[in-house]
Kinemage of the C-alpha trace (Angstrom):
@kinemage 1
@onewidth
@group {chain A} dominant
@subgroup {mainchain}
@vectorlist {calphas} color= white
{ca met a 1} P -56.656 57.399 -134.108
{ca glu a 2} L -56.127 58.429 -130.509
{ca gln a 3} L -58.364 61.461 -131.037
{ca trp a 4} L -61.159 59.269 -132.358
{ca leu a 5} L -60.806 56.911 -129.391
{ca glu a 6} L -60.997 59.839 -126.980
{ca lys a 7} L -64.078 61.281 -128.701
{ca thr a 8} L -65.910 57.947 -128.675
{ca asn a 9} L -65.224 57.506 -124.973
{ca lys a 10} L -66.855 60.882 -124.298
{ca leu a 11} L -70.018 59.965 -126.203
{ca asp a 12} L -72.858 58.392 -124.320
{ca ile a 13} L -73.232 55.578 -126.857
{ca lys a 14} L -72.330 52.181 -125.462
{ca glu a 15} L -71.746 50.602 -128.880
{ca phe a 16} L -69.132 53.188 -129.876
{ca arg a 17} L -67.287 52.705 -126.599
{ca thr a 18} L -67.305 48.941 -127.160
{ca val a 19} L -65.892 49.301 -130.668
{ca ala a 20} L -63.288 51.792 -129.485
{ca tyr a 21} L -62.191 49.472 -126.673
{ca thr a 22} L -61.919 46.526 -129.069
{ca ile a 23} L -59.859 48.538 -131.545
{ca lys a 24} L -57.611 49.824 -128.785
{ca thr a 25} L -56.931 46.363 -127.358
{ca lys a 26} L -56.527 44.653 -130.758
{ca met a 27} L -54.644 47.448 -132.530
{ca glu a 28} L -51.434 45.444 -132.988
{ca thr a 29} L -53.280 42.517 -134.543
{ca ile a 30} L -55.287 44.792 -136.841
{ca leu a 31} L -52.177 46.605 -138.029
{ca asn a 32} L -50.339 43.295 -138.477
{ca tyr a 33} L -52.864 42.313 -141.135
{ca phe a 34} L -52.220 45.471 -143.142
{ca lys a 35} L -48.432 45.200 -142.763
{ca asn a 36} L -47.989 41.494 -143.481
{ca arg a 37} L -51.378 40.402 -144.862
{ca ser a 38} L -51.373 37.608 -142.299
{ca thr a 39} L -54.420 36.316 -140.463
{ca asn a 40} L -55.311 33.351 -138.310
{ca ala a 41} L -57.852 32.100 -140.864
{ca asn a 42} L -56.016 28.798 -141.321
{ca ala a 43} L -56.080 28.079 -137.599
{ca glu a 44} L -59.763 29.029 -137.360
{ca ser a 45} L -60.594 26.780 -140.299
{ca phe a 46} L -58.722 23.873 -138.732
{ca asn a 47} L -60.519 24.424 -135.420
{ca ala a 48} L -63.857 24.339 -137.245
{ca lys a 49} L -62.876 21.049 -138.915
{ca ile a 50} L -61.952 19.547 -135.542
{ca lys a 51} L -65.282 20.667 -134.057
{ca leu a 52} L -67.175 19.115 -136.944
{ca phe a 53} L -65.147 15.922 -136.626
{ca arg a 54} L -65.962 15.731 -132.896
{ca ala a 55} L -69.638 16.374 -133.579
{ca asn a 56} L -69.745 13.596 -136.147
{ca leu a 57} L -68.189 11.206 -133.629
{ca arg a 58} L -70.769 12.293 -131.034
{ca gly a 59} L -68.171 12.706 -128.338
{ca val a 60} L -64.648 11.491 -127.716
{ca lys a 61} L -64.148 8.457 -125.504
{ca glu a 62} L -60.551 7.508 -126.243
{ca ile a 63} L -58.276 10.511 -126.667
{ca pro a 64} L -55.337 8.576 -128.230
{ca phe a 65} L -57.641 7.146 -130.897
{ca phe a 66} L -59.169 10.591 -131.488
{ca leu a 67} L -55.708 12.104 -132.007
{ca phe a 68} L -54.758 9.199 -134.278
{ca arg a 69} L -57.839 9.810 -136.457
{ca leu a 70} L -57.134 13.563 -136.573
{ca glu a 71} L -53.601 12.907 -137.694
{ca lys a 72} L -54.703 10.520 -140.441
{ca leu a 73} L -57.440 12.829 -141.711
{ca phe a 74} L -55.728 16.217 -141.578
{ca ala a 75} L -51.978 15.546 -141.697
């Protein structure tokens, strides 16, 4: 893997360097998926639900009430 990263850094192709940098910085997370088959998909899905809920409310005026509604809907 290190050899591939070195080769891509020597190339004059911006996209390859970007991919190589991303892989290098996220290597532990990528390998964690293959070791444990764990992802953050549940958290991402929940965040999407919260965003949709906020959009349907057209803004949040009272944070305690917003948190109360979230708890009742998703708990």
